[in-house]
C-alpha positions in Angstrom: -64.3 -6.6 81.9 -64.2 -8.3 78.5 -64.6 -12.5 78.1 -61.3 -14.1 77.2 -61.3 -16.7 74.9 -59.4 -20.2 76.0 -56.0 -20.9 74.8 -56.2 -23.9 72.7 -53.7 -26.8 73.6 -51.2 -27.3 70.8 -49.4 -30.4 69.6 -46.2 -28.7 68.8 -44.2 -25.6 68.7 -45.0 -24.9 65.2 -48.7 -25.2 65.4 -48.2 -22.7 68.8 -46.5 -20.2 66.3 -48.7 -20.2 63.8 -51.5 -19.8 65.8 -50.1 -16.6 67.3 -49.2 -15.3 64.0 -52.7 -15.2 63.1 -54.4 -14.1 66.2 -54.3 -11.2 68.7 -53.0 -12.2 72.1 -55.3 -9.7 74.1 -58.1 -11.8 73.2 -56.6 -14.7 75.4 -54.8 -12.7 77.9 -55.6 -9.7 80.3 -52.6 -7.8 79.7 -53.6 -4.8 82.0 -52.5 -7.0 84.7 -49.2 -7.7 83.5 -46.1 -6.7 85.2 -42.7 -5.9 83.8 -40.0 -8.3 84.7 -36.5 -8.3 84.3 -34.0 -11.2 84.2 -30.8 -9.7 84.8 -28.6 -13.0 85.0 -29.7 -14.4 81.6 -26.5 -15.1 79.3 -26.8 -16.2 75.7 -25.8 -19.9 75.6 -22.6 -20.5 74.1 -20.8 -23.2 72.2 -17.4 -24.5 72.6 -15.5 -24.4 69.3 -11.9 -25.6 68.3 -10.5 -22.9 66.1 -6.9 -23.6 64.8 -5.2 -20.1 64.5 -1.5 -19.2 63.2 1.0 -18.7 66.4 1.9 -15.5 65.6 -1.9 -14.4 65.0 -2.7 -15.7 68.2 0.0 -14.0 70.0 -0.9 -10.7 68.2 -4.8 -11.0 69.2 -3.4 -11.8 72.9 -1.2 -8.4 72.9 -4.1 -6.5 71.6 -6.6 -7.9 74.2 -4.0 -7.5 76.9 -3.8 -3.9 75.9 -7.6 -3.5 76.3 -7.4 -5.4 79.4 -9.9 -8.1 78.2 -9.4 -11.8 78.0 -8.3 -12.8 74.4 -11.5 -15.1 73.9 -13.4 -11.9 74.7 -11.6 -9.9 72.1 -12.1 -12.3 69.1 -15.7 -12.4 70.1 -16.1 -8.6 69.8 -13.8 -8.7 66.4 -16.1 -11.3 65.1 -19.5 -9.6 66.1 -18.0 -6.2 64.9 -17.2 -7.8 61.4 -20.8 -9.8 61.1 -22.7 -6.4 61.8 -20.9 -5.1 58.6 -21.9 -8.1 56.2 
């Protein structure tokens, strides 16, 4: 078994990021004993925003979301995600 180096103590996240960009983690961690872990309940953090929409536009969003059987807020997120992926 190879001898592992000691991971240094870092003063900041930036210092740690810079360190790992220039060092191979296999020199510090025995990855042969690593196990796959799943975190099924993790959700992306969200932030509440206030968005003013014309009443007729909001009503149209609600009608289309209802036709898809999803909440209108979720439908808005789907539309935004789709448009952002095009850009």
